C-alpha positions in Angstrom: -0.2 -0.1 -0.1 1.2 3.5 -0.9 2.4 5.9 2.2 -0.5 8.1 3.5 1.7 10.9 1.6 1.8 9.1 -1.9 -2.0 8.6 -1.5 -2.5 12.5 -0.3 0.0 13.5 -3.7 -2.4 11.3 -5.9 -5.5 12.6 -4.3 -4.5 16.1 -5.4 -2.9 14.6 -8.9 -5.9 13.6 -9.6 -4.6 10.3 -9.6 -7.1 7.1 -9.0 -7.2 6.0 -4.9 -8.6 2.8 -3.9 -11.1 3.1 -1.5 -9.4 0.7 1.3 -6.3 3.5 0.9 -7.9 6.3 1.0 -9.9 5.4 4.3 -6.9 4.3 6.2 -5.0 6.9 4.8 -7.9 9.4 6.1 -7.5 7.2 9.6 -3.5 8.1 9.8 -4.3 11.8 9.4 -6.7 11.3 11.8 -4.2 10.1 14.3 -2.0 12.9 13.3 -4.7 15.8 14.2 -5.4 14.3 17.1 -1.3 13.9 18.3 -0.6 17.1 17.3 -3.6 18.9 19.5 -2.7 16.9 22.2 0.8 18.2 22.0 -0.4 21.7 21.9 -2.5 21.6 24.2 0.1 20.7 26.7 2.0 22.7 25.2 0.0 25.6 25.9 -0.9 24.4 29.2 2.8 24.3 30.2 3.0 28.3 28.6 0.1 29.6 30.7 0.9 27.4 33.7 4.9 29.5 33.7 3.7 32.9 31.8 4.7 36.1 33.7 2.1 38.7 33.8 4.6 40.7 31.8 5.6 37.9 29.4 3.8 38.5 25.7 5.8 36.4 24.0 4.6 33.5 26.2 0.9 34.4 26.3 0.6 34.6 22.4 2.3 31.6 21.8 -0.1 30.1 24.5 -3.2 32.0 22.5 -1.5 30.9 19.2 -1.5 27.0 20.1 -5.4 27.1 21.2 -6.7 29.0 18.1 -4.8 26.2 16.4 -6.7 23.6 18.5 -9.9 25.8 17.6 -9.2 26.1 14.2 -8.5 22.4 13.6 -12.0 21.3 15.4 -13.9 23.6 13.3 -12.2 22.3 10.3 -12.7 18.3 11.4 -16.6 19.2 12.1 -17.1 21.0 8.7 -18.0 19.5 5.4 -14.5 19.2 3.7 -16.7 20.8 0.4 -17.5 23.9 2.5 -14.0 23.7 4.7 -12.0 23.6 1.9 -13.7 25.8 -0.6 -13.9 25.1 -4.3 -10.9 27.1 -5.1 -9.0 24.0 -2.8 -10.5 21.1 -4.4 -8.3 19.7 -6.8 -10.1 19.5 -10.2 -10.9 23.5 -9.9 -8.9 25.0 -12.7 -7.7 27.3 -10.4 -6.6 24.7 -7.6 -4.8 22.8 -10.4 -2.9 25.8 -11.7 -1.6 26.9 -8.3 -0.6 23.5 -7.6 1.5 22.6 -10.7 2.9 26.1 -9.8 4.0 24.7 -6.4 5.0 21.4 -8.2 7.1 23.2 -10.4 8.5 25.1 -7.9 9.6 22.4 -5.3 10.9 20.3 -8.1 13.5 23.2 -8.1 14.3 22.8 -4.9 15.4 19.5 -5.1 
């Protein structure tokens, strides 16, 4: 079976993806989101616990972590088509043009 990254790339390239590999890749991404959220929540709590009243940087880091957690939660609860918007779905000309440009740019980095 292809790696989750390869499956994601295939989806973005509008290549065929087997339902089972797509299902498993989705589960992997769910695990990654859960793990990242847990780590960010832990970090935010530690930052807040150690924040002094004059520590603007620590407070901003904690706020950013909480906003990211909320944003991820909102994204997971949303209809994927609505959340992504039409210009961010593979097959839309605007998406494909932007994606092809990004691939060309990253190929030059390698």
